[in-house]
C-alpha positions, 0 to 999 in steps of 0.5 A: 643827290650830288652831281659829281660830274657838275662838281668836277666841271666847276672845279676845273673852270676855277681860276682864282683872281690874285688877292689884290685884284679880288679886294678891288671888286664886289658881287656886282662884278660877278657874271655867269660862270664866276666864282665867289667865296661865302660862308667858308664855301666856294660857289659858282654862278650857274645862272644870272637873272635880272628883275626890273621894277615896274608899276604894281597894277599893270606891270608898266615901266617906271620913269627910271629903271631899277634892277635887282640881280639874282645869282643862282649859286652852286656849291663846289664842296657840297653840290647844293644850290642857293640864291643871292640877290643884290641891288643898289638902293643908295648903297649895295644891299645883298640877301642870301636865300635860306630855303624855298618853302611851301605855301601851305606852311605859311599860316594866317589866322591858323590857316594856310595863306591863300590868294585872297589873303594876299590881296586883302593884306595888300589892300589893308597895307598890313598883316602878319603870317607865321612860318615855323613859329616865327611871325613875319609882318607885311612890308608895304614899302618892300612889296613890289612888281617886276619883270623877270629876265632869264639872261643878261641879253634879254635884260639888255633888250628888255625882251622875253620877260615874265611879270611877277609880284613880290609880297614881302614880310619881315620878322622882328629879327630881320629875317625875310619871307617872300611870296612870288606870284608869277603872271606869265599865264593869268589863267594859272598864276603860279606862286612860290615862297622862300625865306632869306636874310641880309648879308654884308657885301664884304663877307663875299670874296670874288674869286673869278668874275666870269666863266672866261679867264681874265 
């Protein structure tokens, strides 16, 4: 259901940057409360999440910090939400979430993907799953562990983090399927999944960098 009040509040807080200023910045400059134009829609950043890449086995830190940023977006025109992730690995890489999916809809050998299946795939460093008729192949190079931070202050202080593991799969046409395993409570590990695809940074126009007027 569309929240008209939230839409109205978002619209009222939008102050579009001059075109010249907008062309000089990209998605890495956008913070909480900022706005972007993507796919002919205007989106407000309603949450700014950070992931710190860590060692797979014990979630211990690496010698050098590597961050992945996730922005939760709210559409001013349609009242829907989605996510954009970006990271800098030699160059800026951006992914747009297409949909959250149910784990039981991910199939391995004709059966829903299980925890044991994921562990086996990681050990073997290969495997394929099927979602809605599309095959996704396990990517050992892209699979990673991280610490999740709910806001920029926690990320800055590296506090109040939640450990997770991210199992990555890719289709032949470069669509991504990701399974998240959240380890906040080891007695009850929660799992979520989503599908996404890469987009070009130039396809995102920054309209406003944050919730504060510049």
